[in-house]
N, CA, C and O atoms as a GROMACS GRO file, in nm:
protein
  348
    1MET      N    1  17.356  32.458   7.758
    1MET     CA    2  17.432  32.482   7.878
    1MET      C    3  17.364  32.593   7.958
    1MET      O    4  17.316  32.690   7.901
    2ILE      N    5  17.361  32.578   8.087
    2ILE     CA    6  17.298  32.675   8.175
    2ILE      C    7  17.401  32.780   8.214
    2ILE      O    8  17.513  32.749   8.253
    3HIS      N    9  17.360  32.906   8.202
    3HIS     CA   10  17.448  33.016   8.239
    3HIS      C   11  17.402  33.071   8.374
    3HIS      O   12  17.291  33.122   8.387
    4LEU      N   13  17.488  33.061   8.472
    4LEU     CA   14  17.458  33.111   8.606
    4LEU      C   15  17.537  33.238   8.633
    4LEU      O   16  17.647  33.255   8.581
    5PRO      N   17  17.482  33.325   8.714
    5PRO     CA   18  17.560  33.442   8.754
    5PRO      C   19  17.686  33.399   8.831
    5PRO      O   20  17.688  33.292   8.891
    6GLU      N   21  17.786  33.480   8.828
    6GLU     CA   22  17.914  33.448   8.894
    6GLU      C   23  17.897  33.417   9.042
    6GLU      O   24  17.965  33.331   9.096
    7LYS      N   25  17.805  33.488   9.108
    7LYS     CA   26  17.779  33.466   9.250
    7LYS      C   27  17.729  33.324   9.276
    7LYS      O   28  17.770  33.259   9.372
    8HIS      N   29  17.641  33.275   9.190
    8HIS     CA   30  17.586  33.140   9.206
    8HIS      C   31  17.690  33.033   9.174
    8HIS      O   32  17.693  32.927   9.237
    9LYS      N   33  17.776  33.061   9.077
    9LYS     CA   34  17.881  32.966   9.042
    9LYS      C   35  17.977  32.947   9.159
    9LYS      O   36  18.015  32.834   9.192
   10SER      N   37  18.017  33.057   9.222
   10SER     CA   38  18.111  33.046   9.333
   10SER      C   39  18.046  32.975   9.452
   10SER      O   40  18.113  32.901   9.524
   11LEU      N   41  17.917  32.997   9.474
   11LEU     CA   42  17.846  32.928   9.581
   11LEU      C   43  17.838  32.777   9.552
   11LEU      O   44  17.858  32.696   9.642
   12ALA      N   45  17.810  32.741   9.427
   12ALA     CA   46  17.803  32.600   9.388
   12ALA      C   47  17.938  32.531   9.405
   12ALA      O   48  17.945  32.418   9.454
   13VAL      N   49  18.044  32.597   9.364
   13VAL     CA   50  18.179  32.540   9.378
   13VAL      C   51  18.215  32.524   9.525
   13VAL      O   52  18.275  32.423   9.563
   14THR      N   53  18.180  32.621   9.608
   14THR     CA   54  18.208  32.613   9.751
   14THR      C   55  18.132  32.498   9.815
   14THR      O   56  18.190  32.422   9.893
   15LEU      N   57  18.004  32.482   9.783
   15LEU     CA   58  17.925  32.370   9.837
   15LEU      C   59  17.979  32.235   9.792
   15LEU      O   60  17.982  32.140   9.871
   16LEU      N   61  18.021  32.226   9.667
   16LEU     CA   62  18.080  32.102   9.617
   16LEU      C   63  18.209  32.069   9.690
   16LEU      O   64  18.233  31.954   9.726
   17ALA      N   65  18.293  32.169   9.714
   17ALA     CA   66  18.419  32.148   9.785
   17ALA      C   67  18.394  32.104   9.929
   17ALA      O   68  18.464  32.015   9.979
   18VAL      N   69  18.296  32.164   9.996
   18VAL     CA   70  18.264  32.126  10.134
   18VAL      C   71  18.211  31.982  10.138
   18VAL      O   72  18.249  31.905  10.225
   19ALA      N   73  18.124  31.947  10.043
   19ALA     CA   74  18.070  31.810  10.038
   19ALA      C   75  18.182  31.708  10.016
   19ALA      O   76  18.184  31.604  10.082
   20LEU      N   77  18.273  31.736   9.926
   20LEU     CA   78  18.385  31.645   9.902
   20LEU      C   79  18.476  31.634  10.024
   20LEU      O   80  18.525  31.526  10.055
   21ALA      N   81  18.499  31.745  10.093
   21ALA     CA   82  18.582  31.743  10.213
   21ALA      C   83  18.518  31.657  10.322
   21ALA      O   84  18.588  31.582  10.390
   22LEU      N   85  18.387  31.667  10.338
   22LEU     CA   86  18.317  31.586  10.438
   22LEU      C   87  18.320  31.437  10.402
   22LEU      O   88  18.334  31.353  10.490
   23LEU      N   89  18.306  31.405  10.274
   23LEU     CA   90  18.315  31.265  10.231
   23LEU      C   91  18.454  31.207  10.257
   23LEU      O   92  18.466  31.094  10.303
   24ILE      N   93  18.556  31.284  10.228
   24ILE     CA   94  18.693  31.238  10.252
   24ILE      C   95  18.719  31.221  10.401
   24ILE      O   96  18.780  31.123  10.443
   25ALA      N   97  18.673  31.317  10.482
   25ALA     CA   98  18.692  31.307  10.627
   25ALA      C   99  18.620  31.185  10.683
   25ALA      O  100  18.672  31.118  10.773
   26GLY      N  101  18.502  31.156  10.633
   26GLY     CA  102  18.426  31.039  10.679
   26GLY      C  103  18.491  30.908  10.641
   26GLY      O  104  18.478  30.810  10.714
   27SER      N  105  18.560  30.905  10.528
   27SER     CA  106  18.625  30.780  10.487
   27SER      C  107  18.755  30.755  10.562
   27SER      O  108  18.803  30.642  10.567
   28VAL      N  109  18.813  30.859  10.621
   28VAL     CA  110  18.939  30.846  10.694
   28VAL      C  111  18.916  30.817  10.842
   28VAL      O  112  18.994  30.746  10.905
   29ARG      N  113  18.810  30.871  10.898
   29ARG     CA  114  18.783  30.858  11.042
   29ARG      C  115  18.745  30.715  11.077
   29ARG      O  116  18.677  30.648  11.000
   30SER      N  117  18.790  30.668  11.193
   30SER     CA  118  18.754  30.535  11.240
   30SER      C  119  18.716  30.539  11.387
   30SER      O  120  18.750  30.633  11.459
   31TYR      N  121  18.646  30.436  11.430
   31TYR     CA  122  18.597  30.426  11.567
   31TYR      C  123  18.644  30.296  11.629
   31TYR      O  124  18.668  30.198  11.558
   32LYS      N  125  18.658  30.295  11.761
   32LYS     CA  126  18.689  30.173  11.833
   32LYS      C  127  18.558  30.106  11.875
   32LYS      O  128  18.474  30.167  11.941
   33ILE      N  129  18.541  29.981  11.835
   33ILE     CA  130  18.425  29.901  11.873
   33ILE      C  131  18.477  29.790  11.963
   33ILE      O  132  18.552  29.703  11.919
   34TYR      N  133  18.437  29.792  12.090
   34TYR     CA  134  18.486  29.696  12.189
   34TYR      C  135  18.405  29.568  12.187
   34TYR      O  136  18.286  29.569  12.156
   35ASP      N  137  18.470  29.457  12.220
   35ASP     CA  138  18.402  29.329  12.234
   35ASP      C  139  18.342  29.320  12.373
   35ASP      O  140  18.413  29.340  12.472
   36LYS      N  141  18.213  29.289  12.383
   36LYS     CA  142  18.146  29.281  12.513
   36LYS      C  143  18.188  29.157  12.591
   36LYS      O  144  18.215  29.164  12.710
   37ASP      N  145  18.194  29.044  12.523
   37ASP     CA  146  18.215  28.915  12.590
   37ASP      C  147  18.362  28.878  12.606
   37ASP      O  148  18.393  28.785  12.679
   38ASN      N  149  18.450  28.948  12.541
   38ASN     CA  150  18.590  28.909  12.539
   38ASN      C  151  18.675  29.006  12.620
   38ASN      O  152  18.739  29.095  12.565
   39GLU      N  153  18.673  28.990  12.752
   39GLU     CA  154  18.753  29.076  12.838
   39GLU      C  155  18.855  28.989  12.910
   39GLU      O  156  18.826  28.933  13.016
   40ASP      N  157  18.974  28.977  12.853
   40ASP     CA  158  19.080  28.891  12.908
   40ASP      C  159  19.166  28.970  13.005
   40ASP      O  160  19.228  29.070  12.967
   41PHE      N  161  19.171  28.925  13.128
   41PHE     CA  162  19.256  28.985  13.232
   41PHE      C  163  19.229  29.135  13.249
   41PHE      O  164  19.321  29.212  13.277
   42GLY      N  165  19.105  29.175  13.233
   42GLY     CA  166  19.069  29.316  13.249
   42GLY      C  167  19.104  29.404  13.130
   42GLY      O  168  19.088  29.526  13.137
   43ILE      N  169  19.151  29.344  13.022
   43ILE     CA  170  19.189  29.421  12.902
   43ILE      C  171  19.075  29.410  12.801
   43ILE      O  172  19.035  29.301  12.762
   44LEU      N  173  19.026  29.524  12.758
   44LEU     CA  174  18.920  29.525  12.657
   44LEU      C  175  18.983  29.515  12.519
   44LEU      O  176  19.076  29.589  12.487
   45THR      N  177  18.931  29.425  12.438
   45THR     CA  178  18.978  29.416  12.300
   45THR      C  179  18.881  29.494  12.212
   45THR      O  180  18.762  29.503  12.241
   46PHE      N  181  18.934  29.550  12.104
   46PHE     CA  182  18.850  29.631  12.016
   46PHE      C  183  18.890  29.613  11.871
   46PHE      O  184  18.998  29.564  11.840
   47HIS      N  185  18.800  29.654  11.784
   47HIS     CA  186  18.822  29.657  11.640
   47HIS      C  187  18.803  29.801  11.594
   47HIS      O  188  18.721  29.874  11.650
   48ARG      N  189  18.877  29.841  11.493
   48ARG     CA  190  18.858  29.973  11.435
   48ARG      C  191  18.766  29.959  11.313
   48ARG      O  192  18.788  29.873  11.227
   49VAL      N  193  18.664  30.043  11.306
   49VAL     CA  194  18.573  30.042  11.192
   49VAL      C  195  18.559  30.185  11.139
   49VAL      O  196  18.573  30.282  11.213
   50THR      N  197  18.532  30.195  11.011
   50THR     CA  198  18.514  30.325  10.947
   50THR      C  199  18.372  30.375  10.968
   50THR      O  200  18.286  30.302  11.018
   51ASP      N  201  18.348  30.499  10.931
   51ASP     CA  202  18.213  30.556  10.938
   51ASP      C  203  18.113  30.470  10.861
   51ASP      O  204  18.002  30.444  10.909
   52ARG      N  205  18.152  30.427  10.743
   52ARG     CA  206  18.063  30.347  10.658
   52ARG      C  207  18.024  30.218  10.726
   52ARG      O  208  17.906  30.182  10.728
   53MET      N  209  18.121  30.146  10.783
   53MET     CA  210  18.091  30.020  10.853
   53MET      C  211  18.008  30.045  10.978
   53MET      O  212  17.923  29.963  11.013
   54LEU      N  213  18.031  30.156  11.048
   54LEU     CA  214  17.954  30.188  11.167
   54LEU      C  215  17.808  30.211  11.132
   54LEU      O  216  17.719  30.169  11.207
   55VAL      N  217  17.782  30.277  11.021
   55VAL     CA  218  17.644  30.299  10.977
   55VAL      C  219  17.576  30.167  10.945
   55VAL      O  220  17.461  30.145  10.983
   56ILE      N  221  17.647  30.077  10.875
   56ILE     CA  222  17.591  29.946  10.841
   56ILE      C  223  17.565  29.866  10.968
   56ILE      O  224  17.458  29.806  10.982
   57ASP      N  225  17.660  29.863  11.060
   57ASP     CA  226  17.644  29.787  11.185
   57ASP      C  227  17.530  29.842  11.270
   57ASP      O  228  17.452  29.765  11.326
   58ALA      N  229  17.519  29.972  11.279
   58ALA     CA  230  17.412  30.032  11.359
   58ALA      C  231  17.276  30.004  11.297
   58ALA      O  232  17.177  29.989  11.369
   59THR      N  233  17.269  29.996  11.165
   59THR     CA  234  17.143  29.966  11.097
   59THR      C  235  17.095  29.826  11.133
   59THR      O  236  16.975  29.804  11.149
   60PHE      N  237  17.187  29.731  11.145
   60PHE     CA  238  17.150  29.592  11.172
   60PHE      C  239  17.169  29.556  11.319
   60PHE      O  240  17.189  29.439  11.351
   61HIS      N  241  17.162  29.653  11.408
   61HIS     CA  242  17.174  29.633  11.552
   61HIS      C  243  17.304  29.560  11.589
   61HIS      O  244  17.303  29.472  11.675
   62GLY      N  245  17.413  29.595  11.523
   62GLY     CA  246  17.540  29.531  11.551
   62GLY      C  247  17.626  29.607  11.650
   62GLY      O  248  17.734  29.561  11.686
   63VAL      N  249  17.578  29.724  11.697
   63VAL     CA  250  17.656  29.806  11.788
   63VAL      C  251  17.564  29.861  11.897
   63VAL      O  252  17.456  29.913  11.869
   64ASP      N  253  17.609  29.849  12.022
   64ASP     CA  254  17.540  29.911  12.136
   64ASP      C  255  17.630  30.016  12.196
   64ASP      O  256  17.752  30.000  12.198
   65ARG      N  257  17.571  30.124  12.245
   65ARG     CA  258  17.648  30.229  12.311
   65ARG      C  259  17.620  30.221  12.461
   65ARG      O  260  17.506  30.226  12.504
   66THR      N  261  17.728  30.210  12.539
   66THR     CA  262  17.719  30.211  12.684
   66THR      C  263  17.815  30.317  12.734
   66THR      O  264  17.937  30.302  12.725
   67GLY      N  265  17.759  30.425  12.786
   67GLY     CA  266  17.844  30.536  12.828
   67GLY      C  267  17.910  30.599  12.706
   67GLY      O  268  17.842  30.638  12.611
   68GLU      N  269  18.041  30.607  12.710
   68GLU     CA  270  18.117  30.666  12.599
   68GLU      C  271  18.168  30.562  12.501
   68GLU      O  272  18.228  30.597  12.399
   69ARG      N  273  18.147  30.434  12.529
   69ARG     CA  274  18.204  30.327  12.445
   69ARG      C  275  18.098  30.262  12.357
   69ARG      O  276  17.981  30.254  12.392
   70LEU      N  277  18.144  30.216  12.241
   70LEU     CA  278  18.061  30.138  12.150
   70LEU      C  279  18.100  29.992  12.163
   70LEU      O  280  18.218  29.958  12.160
   71TYR      N  281  18.000  29.903  12.179
   71TYR     CA  282  18.025  29.759  12.195
   71TYR      C  283  17.959  29.684  12.081
   71TYR      O  284  17.848  29.717  12.039
   72THR      N  285  18.027  29.582  12.032
   72THR     CA  286  17.974  29.498  11.926
   72THR      C  287  17.875  29.397  11.986
   72THR      O  288  17.888  29.356  12.101
   73THR      N  289  17.776  29.358  11.906
   73THR     CA  290  17.678  29.260  11.953
   73THR      C  291  17.694  29.125  11.883
   73THR      O  292  17.613  29.035  11.905
   74TYR      N  293  17.796  29.109  11.800
   74TYR     CA  294  17.822  28.982  11.736
   74TYR      C  295  17.972  28.960  11.722
   74TYR      O  296  18.051  29.052  11.745
   75ASP      N  297  18.011  28.839  11.685
   75ASP     CA  298  18.152  28.802  11.675
   75ASP      C  299  18.213  28.861  11.549
   75ASP      O  300  18.183  28.816  11.438
   76ARG      N  301  18.299  28.961  11.565
   76ARG     CA  302  18.361  29.026  11.451
   76ARG      C  303  18.478  28.947  11.392
   76ARG      O  304  18.527  28.982  11.285
   77SER      N  305  18.523  28.842  11.460
   77SER     CA  306  18.635  28.765  11.407
   77SER      C  307  18.589  28.675  11.292
   77SER      O  308  18.671  28.632  11.211
   78GLN      N  309  18.460  28.646  11.284
   78GLN     CA  310  18.408  28.565  11.175
   78GLN      C  311  18.370  28.655  11.058
   78GLN      O  312  18.322  28.767  11.076
   79LYS      N  313  18.391  28.603  10.937
   79LYS     CA  314  18.357  28.680  10.817
   79LYS      C  315  18.206  28.696  10.811
   79LYS      O  316  18.131  28.600  10.826
   80GLN      N  317  18.163  28.820  10.790
   80GLN     CA  318  18.020  28.849  10.782
   80GLN      C  319  17.975  28.852  10.636
   80GLN      O  320  18.033  28.923  10.554
   81GLY      N  321  17.875  28.776  10.607
   81GLY     CA  322  17.816  28.781  10.473
   81GLY      C  323  17.699  28.875  10.472
   81GLY      O  324  17.692  28.968  10.552
   82LYS      N  325  17.606  28.852  10.382
   82LYS     CA  326  17.487  28.935  10.379
   82LYS      C  327  17.401  28.907  10.501
   82LYS      O  328  17.385  28.792  10.541
   83ARG      N  329  17.347  29.012  10.558
   83ARG     CA  330  17.260  28.998  10.674
   83ARG      C  331  17.118  29.037  10.635
   83ARG      O  332  17.100  29.127  10.553
   84PRO      N  333  17.018  28.971  10.692
   84PRO     CA  334  16.881  29.007  10.657
   84PRO      C  335  16.845  29.144  10.712
   84PRO      O  336  16.895  29.186  10.816
   85CYS      N  337  16.759  29.212  10.642
   85CYS     CA  338  16.712  29.343  10.686
   85CYS      C  339  16.627  29.327  10.812
   85CYS      O  340  16.543  29.237  10.818
   86PRO      N  341  16.646  29.411  10.913
   86PRO     CA  342  16.574  29.393  11.039
   86PRO      C  343  16.426  29.431  11.032
   86PRO      O  344  16.350  29.404  11.125
   87THR      N  345  16.383  29.492  10.922
   87THR     CA  346  16.243  29.534  10.916
   87THR      C  347  16.156  29.434  10.848
   87THR      O  348  16.035  29.456  10.836
   0.00000   0.00000   0.00000
């Protein structure tokens, strides 16, 4: 077992607590992703996605940013399976 000075232990515990807090905050936060092609009667429709899904969508060019809004580039109403890597 490694023995650390008390100062290092408290720093390690603090960093672990901050990391866990950021992970929890990221799993709770969601974003509005608007449909580009589906604007019925001037009303924009949107889907809520989590941080995790936003990272996956942005990796596969599934989200475009125009101004302050995020727009989807594919039909989110259909079930998405595995997508090929863009590289």
